[in-house]
C-alpha positions as CSV (number, residue, x, y, z in Angstrom):
1,M,-55.1,52.3,-36.1
2,R,-57.8,51.7,-33.6
3,G,-57.8,53.4,-30.3
4,A,-60.0,55.0,-27.8
5,V,-61.5,57.0,-30.7
6,Y,-62.0,55.0,-33.9
7,A,-61.0,56.3,-37.2
8,F,-64.5,55.6,-38.7
9,E,-66.0,58.0,-36.2
10,G,-64.3,60.9,-37.8
11,I,-63.9,62.8,-34.5
12,D,-60.9,65.1,-34.2
13,P,-58.7,65.4,-31.0
14,E,-60.8,68.3,-29.7
15,L,-63.7,65.9,-29.2
16,P,-66.5,68.1,-30.5
17,F,-68.8,65.1,-30.4
18,L,-69.3,62.1,-28.1
19,P,-67.2,59.1,-29.3
20,L,-68.5,55.6,-28.8
21,A,-66.2,55.1,-25.9
22,A,-68.0,57.9,-24.0
23,R,-71.4,56.6,-25.1
24,R,-70.4,53.2,-23.6
25,V,-69.8,54.9,-20.2
26,L,-73.1,56.6,-20.3
27,D,-75.0,53.4,-21.3
28,R,-73.3,51.3,-18.6
29,L,-74.0,53.9,-15.9
30,G,-77.6,54.7,-17.1
31,R,-77.1,58.3,-18.0
32,K,-78.1,60.4,-21.1
33,M,-75.9,63.3,-22.1
34,S,-76.8,65.9,-24.7
35,L,-74.2,67.5,-27.0
36,P,-74.4,70.9,-25.1
37,A,-73.8,69.0,-21.8
38,W,-70.8,67.2,-23.4
39,L,-69.4,70.4,-24.6
40,S,-69.9,72.0,-21.2
41,L,-67.2,69.7,-19.8
42,P,-63.5,70.8,-20.0
43,H,-61.6,69.0,-22.7
44,E,-59.6,67.0,-20.2
45,E,-62.8,65.7,-18.6
46,R,-64.1,64.7,-21.9
47,R,-60.9,62.8,-22.5
48,R,-61.3,61.1,-19.1
49,L,-64.8,59.8,-20.1
50,V,-63.4,58.5,-23.4
51,L,-60.5,56.7,-21.8
52,A,-62.9,55.3,-19.1
53,G,-65.0,53.8,-22.0
54,S,-62.0,52.1,-23.5
55,E,-61.2,50.1,-20.3
56,A,-62.4,46.5,-19.9
57,R,-64.8,47.6,-17.2
58,V,-66.4,51.0,-16.7
59,D,-65.4,52.4,-13.3
60,P,-68.5,53.8,-11.6
61,G,-66.3,56.5,-10.1
62,I,-66.3,58.3,-13.4
63,E,-69.9,59.3,-12.8
64,A,-68.6,62.3,-10.9
65,V,-67.4,63.7,-14.2
66,I,-70.8,63.1,-15.8
67,D,-72.5,64.9,-12.9
68,A,-70.5,68.1,-13.6
69,A,-72.0,68.5,-17.1
70,R,-74.7,71.1,-17.7
71,P,-77.5,70.6,-18.4
72,A,-77.3,67.7,-15.9
73,P,-77.5,64.4,-17.7
74,P,-80.7,62.6,-16.6
75,Q,-80.9,59.0,-15.3
76,V,-82.1,56.4,-17.8
77,P,-82.1,52.6,-17.7
78,A,-78.6,51.2,-17.7
79,L,-77.5,49.0,-20.6
80,P,-75.0,46.1,-20.0
81,D,-72.1,45.4,-22.3
82,P,-72.7,42.9,-25.1
83,D,-72.1,39.3,-24.1
84,E,-68.4,38.6,-24.7
85,T,-68.9,34.9,-25.5
86,A,-70.8,35.3,-28.8
87,P,-72.0,38.1,-31.1
88,P,-75.7,38.8,-30.8
89,P,-78.0,37.5,-33.6
90,S,-79.0,41.0,-34.5
91,L,-75.4,41.9,-35.2
92,I,-74.8,38.8,-37.3
93,A,-77.9,39.5,-39.3
94,A,-76.9,43.1,-39.9
95,L,-73.4,41.9,-41.0
96,Q,-74.9,39.3,-43.4
97,A,-77.1,42.0,-44.9
98,A,-74.1,44.3,-45.6
99,V,-72.8,44.7,-49.1
100,P,-70.6,42.7,-49.4
101,P,-71.7,40.4,-46.4
102,R,-69.3,40.3,-43.5
103,A,-68.6,37.3,-41.2
104,L,-67.9,37.3,-37.5
105,D,-67.4,34.0,-35.6
106,D,-67.3,33.4,-31.9
107,A,-63.5,33.2,-31.7
108,R,-63.0,36.6,-33.4
109,W,-65.7,38.1,-31.2
110,L,-64.0,36.8,-28.0
111,S,-60.7,38.3,-29.1
112,L,-62.1,41.8,-29.3
113,S,-62.1,44.3,-26.5
114,A,-65.2,45.3,-24.6
115,L,-65.2,48.7,-26.4
116,D,-64.8,46.9,-29.8
117,R,-67.8,44.7,-29.1
118,Y,-69.9,47.7,-28.0
119,A,-68.9,49.7,-31.0
120,L,-70.0,47.0,-33.4
121,C,-73.3,46.5,-31.7
122,K,-74.0,50.3,-31.5
123,S,-73.3,50.6,-35.2
124,A,-75.5,47.7,-36.3
125,E,-78.6,49.9,-37.1
126,K,-76.7,51.9,-39.7
127,P,-75.4,49.7,-42.5
128,D,-72.8,52.1,-43.8
129,K,-71.4,52.8,-40.4
130,L,-71.4,49.1,-39.5
131,A,-69.4,48.3,-42.6
132,R,-66.8,50.8,-41.7
133,A,-66.7,49.8,-38.1
134,Y,-66.3,46.1,-39.0
135,D,-63.6,46.8,-41.5
136,E,-61.6,48.7,-38.8
137,I,-62.3,46.5,-35.9
138,A,-63.1,42.9,-36.9
139,A,-62.1,42.2,-40.5
140,P,-59.6,39.3,-40.9
141,S,-57.3,41.7,-42.8
142,A,-57.5,44.4,-40.1
143,P,-54.0,45.4,-38.9
144,P,-53.1,44.3,-35.3
145,H,-54.4,46.6,-32.6
146,L,-51.1,48.1,-31.4
147,G,-53.3,50.4,-29.3
148,H,-51.1,53.0,-27.5
149,L,-52.1,55.6,-30.0
150,G,-55.5,56.5,-31.3
151,P,-56.3,57.5,-34.9
152,T,-55.3,61.1,-34.2
153,G,-52.2,60.3,-32.2
154,E,-53.5,60.6,-28.7
155,A,-52.0,58.2,-26.2
156,H,-54.1,55.7,-24.2
157,M,-53.8,52.3,-22.5
158,V,-54.2,49.2,-24.6
159,P,-57.6,47.5,-23.8
160,V,-56.8,44.0,-22.5
161,G,-60.3,43.0,-21.3
162,G,-60.7,40.5,-24.1
163,K,-57.5,38.5,-23.3
164,G,-57.5,35.5,-21.0
165,E,-55.7,35.5,-17.7
166,T,-52.5,33.4,-17.7
167,S,-49.4,33.0,-15.6
168,R,-46.8,35.6,-16.6
169,R,-43.1,35.8,-15.9
170,A,-40.4,38.1,-17.0
171,V,-36.7,38.3,-16.2
172,A,-34.6,41.5,-16.8
173,S,-31.0,42.5,-16.0
174,A,-28.8,45.5,-15.7
175,R,-25.3,46.2,-14.4
176,V,-23.6,48.9,-12.4
177,R,-20.0,49.6,-13.5
178,T,-17.8,51.0,-10.8
179,T,-14.3,50.3,-9.4
180,P,-13.0,47.1,-7.9
181,E,-12.4,48.9,-4.6
182,T,-16.1,50.0,-4.5
183,V,-17.3,46.5,-5.1
184,E,-15.0,45.2,-2.3
185,A,-16.5,47.9,0.0
186,I,-20.0,46.8,-0.9
187,A,-19.1,43.2,-0.1
188,A,-17.4,44.2,3.2
189,G,-20.4,46.4,4.2
190,S,-18.2,49.4,4.6
191,V,-20.0,51.8,2.2
192,P,-20.9,54.9,4.3
193,K,-24.7,54.7,3.5
194,G,-25.0,51.1,4.7
195,D,-26.0,47.8,3.3
196,V,-26.1,48.5,-0.5
197,L,-27.5,45.1,-1.5
198,A,-30.3,44.9,1.0
199,V,-31.5,48.4,0.1
200,A,-31.3,47.8,-3.6
201,R,-33.3,44.6,-3.4
202,V,-36.1,46.2,-1.5
203,A,-36.1,49.2,-3.9
204,G,-36.3,46.9,-6.9
205,I,-39.2,44.9,-5.5
206,L,-41.1,48.1,-4.5
207,A,-40.5,49.5,-8.0
208,A,-42.0,46.3,-9.7
209,K,-45.2,46.8,-7.7
210,R,-45.4,50.5,-8.6
211,T,-44.6,50.3,-12.3
212,P,-48.0,51.7,-13.5
213,E,-47.3,54.8,-11.4
214,L,-44.0,55.3,-13.1
215,V,-44.8,54.3,-16.8
216,P,-48.0,56.0,-17.8
217,L,-49.5,53.4,-20.2
218,C,-48.8,50.3,-18.1
219,H,-51.7,48.3,-16.6
220,P,-51.7,47.4,-12.9
221,V,-51.2,43.7,-12.7
222,R,-51.7,41.1,-10.0
223,T,-48.1,40.5,-9.0
224,T,-47.6,37.1,-7.4
225,G,-43.8,37.3,-6.9
226,A,-40.8,39.6,-7.4
227,V,-37.2,38.7,-6.8
228,V,-34.2,41.0,-7.2
229,E,-30.7,39.4,-7.1
230,L,-27.4,41.2,-7.1
231,E,-24.1,39.6,-7.9
232,L,-20.7,41.3,-7.1
233,D,-17.7,40.9,-9.4
234,A,-14.9,42.8,-7.8
235,A,-12.4,41.9,-10.6
236,A,-14.6,43.5,-13.2
237,G,-15.8,46.3,-11.0
238,E,-19.4,45.4,-11.5
239,V,-22.7,44.9,-9.6
240,R,-24.9,42.7,-11.8
241,V,-28.7,43.0,-11.2
242,R,-31.3,40.4,-12.1
243,A,-35.0,40.9,-11.5
244,T,-37.7,38.3,-11.9
245,V,-41.4,39.2,-11.7
246,E,-44.4,36.9,-11.8
247,A,-48.1,37.6,-12.1
248,V,-51.4,36.1,-13.1
249,D,-53.1,38.6,-15.4
250,R,-54.1,39.5,-18.9
251,T,-50.9,41.4,-19.8
252,G,-47.2,40.7,-19.3
253,V,-44.7,41.8,-16.7
254,E,-41.8,42.7,-18.9
255,M,-42.0,46.4,-17.8
256,E,-42.2,45.4,-14.1
257,A,-39.0,43.4,-14.4
258,M,-37.1,46.1,-16.3
259,V,-38.3,48.8,-13.9
260,A,-37.2,46.6,-11.0
261,A,-33.8,46.1,-12.5
262,S,-33.5,49.8,-13.3
263,I,-34.5,51.1,-9.9
264,A,-32.3,48.5,-8.1
265,S,-29.4,49.7,-10.2
266,L,-30.2,53.4,-9.5
267,T,-30.3,52.6,-5.8
268,V,-26.9,50.9,-6.0
269,Y,-25.6,54.1,-7.6
270,D,-27.2,56.3,-4.9
271,M,-25.7,54.2,-2.2
272,I,-22.1,54.3,-3.6
273,K,-22.0,57.7,-5.2
274,S,-20.0,59.2,-2.3
275,V,-17.4,56.5,-3.0
276,D,-17.5,56.5,-6.8
277,R,-19.4,59.4,-8.3
278,W,-18.6,58.3,-11.9
279,A,-20.2,54.8,-11.7
280,T,-22.5,54.0,-14.6
281,I,-25.6,52.0,-15.2
282,E,-25.6,49.9,-18.4
283,G,-27.4,47.1,-20.2
284,V,-31.0,47.3,-18.8
285,R,-32.7,44.7,-20.9
286,L,-35.3,41.9,-21.0
287,E,-33.7,38.4,-20.8
288,A,-36.8,36.2,-21.0
289,K,-40.6,36.2,-20.6
290,S,-43.3,33.6,-20.5
291,G,-47.1,33.5,-20.7
292,G,-49.6,35.1,-22.9
293,K,-50.0,34.7,-26.7
294,S,-46.3,34.7,-27.5
295,G,-45.5,32.0,-24.9
296,D,-41.9,31.4,-23.8
297,V,-39.4,33.8,-25.3
298,T,-35.7,34.1,-24.5
299,R,-33.2,36.7,-25.6
300,P,-31.4,35.4,-28.8
301,A,-27.7,34.8,-28.4
302,K,-26.9,37.2,-31.2
303,R,-28.6,40.0,-29.3
304,S,-26.5,39.3,-26.1
């Protein structure tokens, strides 16, 4: 499985050598790092450089990590990322000269991440390495890039730089089971802590916007809307929560919607626990999503 460190690189989790992801950072920022300088960095800092190189764009702020290496990495001319619209002719020629020849069209190239494209171009001068890189990254039979785990099991964010921006929407739900008397108190506004529904709505919206801070491998997204609705059913002793989140971005907002529903439900519990300590939160789930490669998806009736 591809990740921040590719399997064809043969680099173990201790990072005794510079992976291609780290080399991409150095090329983009115009720095040259020797192996002793690389090994002078603490392991966690080496990981930071690798993860920075797997992102769609290299953050210039990561240069502070490079500056801490000894001997100090000198400045060299910076190299841009490969053009994302079409593979360079030199790479096509190297793939055609491989045994057996490999093909790489513009559509496949565009679907790759920035790191994938960099890795292929960087491997082009070594035929054996290029063949292994292509087979792992770009071959038609390559398994889908699931991405949260690298080849040695380390966690990292899935690169989404090669995906197009689309309108995204997700709806999630949850419910708080309590007593009919508690639901009636919520409706009457007589719960000791105050307006349960108003506080829960605000908490859910805030949670949607802060999802990447709560779920480690979620990307920040450009949220364009978030709505949290709460429905009271006194007869059933339930507060039903429904969260809808919208964004325009390269990745979906399912997690934002489910986090919003979860935190709104937890807030309801916090507001009513002095009235019903044994209330429960149940059924946090995705109801529907739209946008992206999978298009419109709604929870099947048999899974309800």
